[in-house]
mmJSON file of the N, C-alpha and C atoms, coordinates in Angstrom:
{"data_MODEL":{"atom_site":{
"group_PDB":["ATOM","ATOM","ATOM","ATOM","ATOM","ATOM","ATOM","ATOM","ATOM","ATOM","ATOM","ATOM","ATOM","ATOM","ATOM","ATOM","ATOM","ATOM","ATOM","ATOM","ATOM","ATOM","ATOM","ATOM","ATOM","ATOM","ATOM","ATOM","ATOM","ATOM","ATOM","ATOM","ATOM","ATOM","ATOM","ATOM","ATOM","ATOM","ATOM","ATOM","ATOM","ATOM","ATOM","ATOM","ATOM","ATOM","ATOM","ATOM","ATOM","ATOM","ATOM","ATOM","ATOM","ATOM","ATOM","ATOM","ATOM","ATOM","ATOM","ATOM","ATOM","ATOM","ATOM","ATOM","ATOM","ATOM","ATOM","ATOM","ATOM","ATOM","ATOM","ATOM","ATOM","ATOM","ATOM","ATOM","ATOM","ATOM","ATOM","ATOM","ATOM","ATOM","ATOM","ATOM","ATOM","ATOM","ATOM","ATOM","ATOM","ATOM","ATOM","ATOM","ATOM","ATOM","ATOM","ATOM","ATOM","ATOM","ATOM","ATOM","ATOM","ATOM","ATOM","ATOM","ATOM","ATOM","ATOM","ATOM","ATOM","ATOM","ATOM"],
"id":[1,2,3,4,5,6,7,8,9,10,11,12,13,14,15,16,17,18,19,20,21,22,23,24,25,26,27,28,29,30,31,32,33,34,35,36,37,38,39,40,41,42,43,44,45,46,47,48,49,50,51,52,53,54,55,56,57,58,59,60,61,62,63,64,65,66,67,68,69,70,71,72,73,74,75,76,77,78,79,80,81,82,83,84,85,86,87,88,89,90,91,92,93,94,95,96,97,98,99,100,101,102,103,104,105,106,107,108,109,110,111],
"type_symbol":["N","C","C","N","C","C","N","C","C","N","C","C","N","C","C","N","C","C","N","C","C","N","C","C","N","C","C","N","C","C","N","C","C","N","C","C","N","C","C","N","C","C","N","C","C","N","C","C","N","C","C","N","C","C","N","C","C","N","C","C","N","C","C","N","C","C","N","C","C","N","C","C","N","C","C","N","C","C","N","C","C","N","C","C","N","C","C","N","C","C","N","C","C","N","C","C","N","C","C","N","C","C","N","C","C","N","C","C","N","C","C"],
"label_atom_id":["N","CA","C","N","CA","C","N","CA","C","N","CA","C","N","CA","C","N","CA","C","N","CA","C","N","CA","C","N","CA","C","N","CA","C","N","CA","C","N","CA","C","N","CA","C","N","CA","C","N","CA","C","N","CA","C","N","CA","C","N","CA","C","N","CA","C","N","CA","C","N","CA","C","N","CA","C","N","CA","C","N","CA","C","N","CA","C","N","CA","C","N","CA","C","N","CA","C","N","CA","C","N","CA","C","N","CA","C","N","CA","C","N","CA","C","N","CA","C","N","CA","C","N","CA","C","N","CA","C"],
"label_alt_id":[null,null,null,null,null,null,null,null,null,null,null,null,null,null,null,null,null,null,null,null,null,null,null,null,null,null,null,null,null,null,null,null,null,null,null,null,null,null,null,null,null,null,null,null,null,null,null,null,null,null,null,null,null,null,null,null,null,null,null,null,null,null,null,null,null,null,null,null,null,null,null,null,null,null,null,null,null,null,null,null,null,null,null,null,null,null,null,null,null,null,null,null,null,null,null,null,null,null,null,null,null,null,null,null,null,null,null,null,null,null,null],
"label_comp_id":["VAL","VAL","VAL","SER","SER","SER","ASN","ASN","ASN","MET","MET","MET","LEU","LEU","LEU","PRO","PRO","PRO","LEU","LEU","LEU","LEU","LEU","LEU","LYS","LYS","LYS","ARG","ARG","ARG","GLY","GLY","GLY","ILE","ILE","ILE","GLY","GLY","GLY","VAL","VAL","VAL","HIS","HIS","HIS","HIS","HIS","HIS","SER","SER","SER","GLY","GLY","GLY","LEU","LEU","LEU","LEU","LEU","LEU","PRO","PRO","PRO","ILE","ILE","ILE","LEU","LEU","LEU","LYS","LYS","LYS","GLU","GLU","GLU","VAL","VAL","VAL","ILE","ILE","ILE","GLU","GLU","GLU","ILE","ILE","ILE","LEU","LEU","LEU","PHE","PHE","PHE","GLN","GLN","GLN","GLU","GLU","GLU","GLY","GLY","GLY","LEU","LEU","LEU","ILE","ILE","ILE","LYS","LYS","LYS"],
"label_asym_id":["A","A","A","A","A","A","A","A","A","A","A","A","A","A","A","A","A","A","A","A","A","A","A","A","A","A","A","A","A","A","A","A","A","A","A","A","A","A","A","A","A","A","A","A","A","A","A","A","A","A","A","A","A","A","A","A","A","A","A","A","A","A","A","A","A","A","A","A","A","A","A","A","A","A","A","A","A","A","A","A","A","A","A","A","A","A","A","A","A","A","A","A","A","A","A","A","A","A","A","A","A","A","A","A","A","A","A","A","A","A","A"],
"label_entity_id":["1","1","1","1","1","1","1","1","1","1","1","1","1","1","1","1","1","1","1","1","1","1","1","1","1","1","1","1","1","1","1","1","1","1","1","1","1","1","1","1","1","1","1","1","1","1","1","1","1","1","1","1","1","1","1","1","1","1","1","1","1","1","1","1","1","1","1","1","1","1","1","1","1","1","1","1","1","1","1","1","1","1","1","1","1","1","1","1","1","1","1","1","1","1","1","1","1","1","1","1","1","1","1","1","1","1","1","1","1","1","1"],
"label_seq_id":[1,1,1,2,2,2,3,3,3,4,4,4,5,5,5,6,6,6,7,7,7,8,8,8,9,9,9,10,10,10,11,11,11,12,12,12,13,13,13,14,14,14,15,15,15,16,16,16,17,17,17,18,18,18,19,19,19,20,20,20,21,21,21,22,22,22,23,23,23,24,24,24,25,25,25,26,26,26,27,27,27,28,28,28,29,29,29,30,30,30,31,31,31,32,32,32,33,33,33,34,34,34,35,35,35,36,36,36,37,37,37],
"pdbx_PDB_ins_code":[null,null,null,null,null,null,null,null,null,null,null,null,null,null,null,null,null,null,null,null,null,null,null,null,null,null,null,null,null,null,null,null,null,null,null,null,null,null,null,null,null,null,null,null,null,null,null,null,null,null,null,null,null,null,null,null,null,null,null,null,null,null,null,null,null,null,null,null,null,null,null,null,null,null,null,null,null,null,null,null,null,null,null,null,null,null,null,null,null,null,null,null,null,null,null,null,null,null,null,null,null,null,null,null,null,null,null,null,null,null,null],
"Cartn_x":[32.951,32.825,33.872,35.118,36.183,35.987,35.322,35.046,33.988,33.124,32.037,32.483,33.513,33.923,34.257,35.041,35.316,34.042,33.087,31.822,31.042,30.965,30.227,30.84,32.151,32.828,32.477,32.104,31.707,30.199,29.484,28.041,27.249,27.873,27.211,26.94,25.708,25.348,24.8,25.081,24.59,23.73,22.523,21.595,20.97,21.222,20.621,20.498,19.842,19.533,20.763,21.879,23.082,23.899,23.518,24.27,23.991,24.972,24.747,23.691,22.855,21.79,22.29,23.426,23.925,24.343,24.894,25.265,24.029,22.984,21.73,21.218,21.25,20.744,21.569,22.881,23.747,23.453,23.328,23.03,21.692,20.689,19.366,19.425,20.173,20.297,21.015,22.106,22.837,21.953,21.141,20.236,19.186,18.599,17.581,18.146,19.409,20.054,20.522,20.362,20.763,22.26,22.969,24.422,24.873,23.988,24.291,23.076,23.317,22.233,22.203],
"Cartn_y":[-148.87,-150.32,-150.934,-150.519,-151.11,-150.804,-149.709,-149.392,-150.309,-150.853,-151.705,-153.138,-153.586,-154.985,-155.444,-154.695,-155.145,-155.285,-154.39,-154.481,-155.715,-155.964,-157.124,-158.419,-158.473,-159.672,-159.93,-158.866,-159.004,-159.175,-159.232,-159.427,-158.149,-157.024,-155.728,-155.167,-154.815,-154.243,-152.836,-151.999,-150.622,-150.468,-149.932,-149.798,-148.417,-147.601,-146.271,-145.816,-144.716,-144.259,-143.838,-143.591,-143.164,-144.292,-145.53,-146.673,-146.881,-147.447,-147.85,-148.947,-148.984,-149.993,-151.432,-151.765,-153.138,-153.449,-152.457,-152.676,-152.876,-152.104,-152.285,-153.701,-154.183,-155.525,-156.584,-156.436,-157.394,-157.378,-156.19,-156.067,-156.725,-156.501,-157.091,-158.613,-159.156,-160.615,-161.183,-160.567,-161.039,-160.991,-159.941,-159.823,-160.926,-161.171,-162.218,-163.593,-163.808,-165.093,-165.195,-164.121,-164.13,-163.981,-163.516,-163.402,-162.075,-161.074,-159.783,-159.297,-158.321,-157.703,-156.231],
"Cartn_z":[109.385,109.379,110.291,110.156,110.972,112.455,112.779,114.183,114.773,113.937,114.424,114.669,113.972,114.048,115.467,116.244,117.615,118.457,118.243,118.983,118.569,117.266,116.772,117.286,117.368,117.879,119.334,120.052,121.458,121.617,120.5,120.564,120.724,120.402,120.541,119.151,118.886,117.597,117.747,116.761,116.74,115.496,115.676,114.545,114.617,113.595,113.55,112.104,111.889,110.531,109.739,110.397,109.699,109.096,109.364,108.832,107.353,106.675,105.29,105.269,104.249,104.19,104.338,103.743,103.853,105.288,105.99,107.387,108.252,107.978,108.721,108.55,107.318,107.041,107.77,107.761,108.459,109.954,110.535,111.966,112.286,111.452,111.679,111.618,110.679,110.558,111.78,112.182,113.361,114.605,114.733,115.875,115.846,114.686,114.551,114.893,114.574,114.853,116.304,117.055,118.459,118.671,117.665,117.763,118.362,118.354,118.968,119.742,120.605,121.376,121.082],
"occupancy":[1.0,1.0,1.0,1.0,1.0,1.0,1.0,1.0,1.0,1.0,1.0,1.0,1.0,1.0,1.0,1.0,1.0,1.0,1.0,1.0,1.0,1.0,1.0,1.0,1.0,1.0,1.0,1.0,1.0,1.0,1.0,1.0,1.0,1.0,1.0,1.0,1.0,1.0,1.0,1.0,1.0,1.0,1.0,1.0,1.0,1.0,1.0,1.0,1.0,1.0,1.0,1.0,1.0,1.0,1.0,1.0,1.0,1.0,1.0,1.0,1.0,1.0,1.0,1.0,1.0,1.0,1.0,1.0,1.0,1.0,1.0,1.0,1.0,1.0,1.0,1.0,1.0,1.0,1.0,1.0,1.0,1.0,1.0,1.0,1.0,1.0,1.0,1.0,1.0,1.0,1.0,1.0,1.0,1.0,1.0,1.0,1.0,1.0,1.0,1.0,1.0,1.0,1.0,1.0,1.0,1.0,1.0,1.0,1.0,1.0,1.0],
"B_iso_or_equiv":[0.0,0.0,0.0,0.0,0.0,0.0,0.0,0.0,0.0,0.0,0.0,0.0,0.0,0.0,0.0,0.0,0.0,0.0,0.0,0.0,0.0,0.0,0.0,0.0,0.0,0.0,0.0,0.0,0.0,0.0,0.0,0.0,0.0,0.0,0.0,0.0,0.0,0.0,0.0,0.0,0.0,0.0,0.0,0.0,0.0,0.0,0.0,0.0,0.0,0.0,0.0,0.0,0.0,0.0,0.0,0.0,0.0,0.0,0.0,0.0,0.0,0.0,0.0,0.0,0.0,0.0,0.0,0.0,0.0,0.0,0.0,0.0,0.0,0.0,0.0,0.0,0.0,0.0,0.0,0.0,0.0,0.0,0.0,0.0,0.0,0.0,0.0,0.0,0.0,0.0,0.0,0.0,0.0,0.0,0.0,0.0,0.0,0.0,0.0,0.0,0.0,0.0,0.0,0.0,0.0,0.0,0.0,0.0,0.0,0.0,0.0],
"pdbx_formal_charge":[null,null,null,null,null,null,null,null,null,null,null,null,null,null,null,null,null,null,null,null,null,null,null,null,null,null,null,null,null,null,null,null,null,null,null,null,null,null,null,null,null,null,null,null,null,null,null,null,null,null,null,null,null,null,null,null,null,null,null,null,null,null,null,null,null,null,null,null,null,null,null,null,null,null,null,null,null,null,null,null,null,null,null,null,null,null,null,null,null,null,null,null,null,null,null,null,null,null,null,null,null,null,null,null,null,null,null,null,null,null,null],
"auth_seq_id":[1,1,1,2,2,2,3,3,3,4,4,4,5,5,5,6,6,6,7,7,7,8,8,8,9,9,9,10,10,10,11,11,11,12,12,12,13,13,13,14,14,14,15,15,15,16,16,16,17,17,17,18,18,18,19,19,19,20,20,20,21,21,21,22,22,22,23,23,23,24,24,24,25,25,25,26,26,26,27,27,27,28,28,28,29,29,29,30,30,30,31,31,31,32,32,32,33,33,33,34,34,34,35,35,35,36,36,36,37,37,37],
"auth_comp_id":["VAL","VAL","VAL","SER","SER","SER","ASN","ASN","ASN","MET","MET","MET","LEU","LEU","LEU","PRO","PRO","PRO","LEU","LEU","LEU","LEU","LEU","LEU","LYS","LYS","LYS","ARG","ARG","ARG","GLY","GLY","GLY","ILE","ILE","ILE","GLY","GLY","GLY","VAL","VAL","VAL","HIS","HIS","HIS","HIS","HIS","HIS","SER","SER","SER","GLY","GLY","GLY","LEU","LEU","LEU","LEU","LEU","LEU","PRO","PRO","PRO","ILE","ILE","ILE","LEU","LEU","LEU","LYS","LYS","LYS","GLU","GLU","GLU","VAL","VAL","VAL","ILE","ILE","ILE","GLU","GLU","GLU","ILE","ILE","ILE","LEU","LEU","LEU","PHE","PHE","PHE","GLN","GLN","GLN","GLU","GLU","GLU","GLY","GLY","GLY","LEU","LEU","LEU","ILE","ILE","ILE","LYS","LYS","LYS"],
"auth_asym_id":["A","A","A","A","A","A","A","A","A","A","A","A","A","A","A","A","A","A","A","A","A","A","A","A","A","A","A","A","A","A","A","A","A","A","A","A","A","A","A","A","A","A","A","A","A","A","A","A","A","A","A","A","A","A","A","A","A","A","A","A","A","A","A","A","A","A","A","A","A","A","A","A","A","A","A","A","A","A","A","A","A","A","A","A","A","A","A","A","A","A","A","A","A","A","A","A","A","A","A","A","A","A","A","A","A","A","A","A","A","A","A"],
"auth_atom_id":["N","CA","C","N","CA","C","N","CA","C","N","CA","C","N","CA","C","N","CA","C","N","CA","C","N","CA","C","N","CA","C","N","CA","C","N","CA","C","N","CA","C","N","CA","C","N","CA","C","N","CA","C","N","CA","C","N","CA","C","N","CA","C","N","CA","C","N","CA","C","N","CA","C","N","CA","C","N","CA","C","N","CA","C","N","CA","C","N","CA","C","N","CA","C","N","CA","C","N","CA","C","N","CA","C","N","CA","C","N","CA","C","N","CA","C","N","CA","C","N","CA","C","N","CA","C","N","CA","C"],
"pdbx_PDB_model_num":[1,1,1,1,1,1,1,1,1,1,1,1,1,1,1,1,1,1,1,1,1,1,1,1,1,1,1,1,1,1,1,1,1,1,1,1,1,1,1,1,1,1,1,1,1,1,1,1,1,1,1,1,1,1,1,1,1,1,1,1,1,1,1,1,1,1,1,1,1,1,1,1,1,1,1,1,1,1,1,1,1,1,1,1,1,1,1,1,1,1,1,1,1,1,1,1,1,1,1,1,1,1,1,1,1,1,1,1,1,1,1]
}}}
C-alpha cells in the first residue's frame, strides 16, 4: 500500500489480480473519476 501512494499522487494507478479487493475498488473509483490513468 505504501509503495502505491507516491504513484497515486502522480495520477498513476496499478490494477492487477494480486491487489487486495479494497485497493482494487479504490483504484477503479479513482480511474472512473479521472483522477488516475
